[in-house]
C-alpha positions as CSV (number, residue, x, y, z in Angstrom):
1,M,-7.3,-32.5,0.9
2,S,-8.2,-33.3,-2.9
3,S,-6.1,-34.4,-5.6
4,R,-7.9,-32.9,-8.1
5,S,-6.7,-29.4,-9.8
6,P,-8.3,-26.2,-8.5
7,S,-11.1,-24.8,-10.9
8,L,-9.9,-21.1,-12.3
9,N,-13.2,-19.4,-10.5
10,K,-12.8,-21.1,-6.8
11,S,-8.7,-21.1,-6.2
12,N,-7.0,-18.7,-4.8
13,K,-4.4,-20.0,-7.2
14,R,-4.1,-17.9,-10.1
15,P,-2.7,-18.9,-13.8
16,F,1.0,-18.0,-14.7
17,I,1.8,-16.8,-10.8
18,L,5.0,-18.1,-9.9
19,Y,4.6,-19.7,-6.4
20,K,7.3,-21.2,-3.9
21,S,6.8,-25.2,-4.5
22,T,5.0,-26.5,-1.6
23,L,7.6,-29.2,-2.4
24,G,10.1,-29.6,-0.4
25,T,12.2,-31.1,-3.2
26,K,10.9,-28.3,-5.7
27,K,12.2,-24.8,-5.6
28,W,9.0,-23.2,-8.0
29,D,5.4,-24.3,-8.7
30,V,3.2,-22.6,-11.1
31,Y,-0.1,-23.6,-12.3
32,I,-1.2,-23.9,-16.0
33,P,-4.9,-23.5,-17.7
34,T,-6.1,-26.5,-18.7
35,G,-8.7,-26.7,-21.8
36,N,-11.7,-27.6,-19.4
37,G,-11.3,-24.5,-16.9
38,R,-9.3,-26.0,-14.7
39,L,-5.5,-25.4,-13.8
40,K,-2.7,-28.1,-13.7
41,K,0.2,-27.2,-11.0
42,V,3.4,-27.5,-12.5
43,S,6.6,-28.6,-9.8
44,Y,9.8,-27.6,-10.9
45,G,13.4,-27.0,-10.3
46,A,15.5,-29.2,-7.5
47,A,15.5,-27.5,-4.2
48,G,19.0,-26.5,-3.2
49,M,20.4,-27.0,-6.7
50,S,22.3,-23.8,-8.2
51,D,20.4,-22.8,-11.9
52,Y,21.8,-20.2,-14.3
53,T,19.6,-17.5,-12.4
54,K,21.7,-17.9,-9.3
55,H,25.5,-18.9,-10.9
56,H,25.3,-16.9,-14.1
57,D,27.9,-19.3,-15.4
58,K,27.5,-19.7,-19.4
59,E,29.4,-22.3,-19.7
60,R,27.3,-24.3,-16.7
61,R,24.3,-23.3,-18.9
62,E,25.4,-24.8,-22.0
63,R,26.3,-27.8,-20.1
64,Y,23.1,-28.0,-18.7
65,R,21.0,-27.1,-22.4
66,S,23.1,-29.9,-23.8
67,R,21.9,-32.7,-21.4
68,H,18.5,-32.0,-21.6
69,A,17.6,-30.7,-24.8
70,S,15.0,-33.4,-24.6
71,D,13.3,-33.0,-21.7
72,H,9.5,-31.8,-22.8
73,I,11.4,-28.4,-23.3
74,D,7.8,-27.3,-25.7
75,D,4.9,-28.5,-23.5
76,P,4.4,-25.8,-20.8
77,Y,3.2,-28.7,-19.1
78,K,6.5,-30.5,-18.0
79,P,8.8,-29.4,-15.4
80,G,11.2,-29.8,-18.6
81,F,10.1,-26.7,-19.7
82,W,9.6,-24.5,-17.0
83,S,12.9,-25.4,-15.8
84,W,14.7,-24.7,-19.4
85,W,13.2,-21.1,-20.0
86,H,12.8,-20.4,-16.5
87,L,15.9,-21.7,-14.6
88,W,18.5,-22.1,-17.5
89,G,16.7,-19.4,-19.9
90,N,18.6,-16.8,-22.0
91,T,18.5,-14.3,-19.2
92,T,20.0,-14.1,-15.2
93,D,17.4,-11.7,-14.0
94,S,14.5,-14.6,-12.6
95,K,11.9,-12.3,-13.0
96,K,12.6,-11.2,-16.5
97,A,13.2,-15.4,-17.0
98,F,10.0,-16.4,-15.7
99,Q,7.6,-14.0,-17.7
100,D,9.9,-14.6,-20.5
101,A,8.7,-18.4,-20.4
102,V,5.3,-17.6,-19.6
103,K,4.8,-15.7,-22.7
104,K,6.7,-18.7,-24.6
105,A,3.9,-21.0,-22.9
106,K,0.9,-19.2,-24.0
107,R,2.5,-20.1,-27.6
108,F,1.7,-23.8,-26.7
109,L,-1.7,-23.9,-25.3
């Protein structure tokens, strides 16, 4: 298996689609288009751990966000961005939170 990122044309992976992570330690994979026509995989979310989309506890969300405010939350190529906006976003609906994160990511690219 190649360590290179999949090409947009030749891969069965599509950009900004949420996939269950291929890594046992992570929850999700998302593929982000790079400027050269390739995709970068970003794996995020600790497998087995709870998040705002699961527990719906606003106090826990605020504590998470205060601890992780400097975790590259403005860089869609970093796991911190996706954890912040998808798993600990403004809604407990995981699907809506992911859609909101994608909209935000597209503004940065």
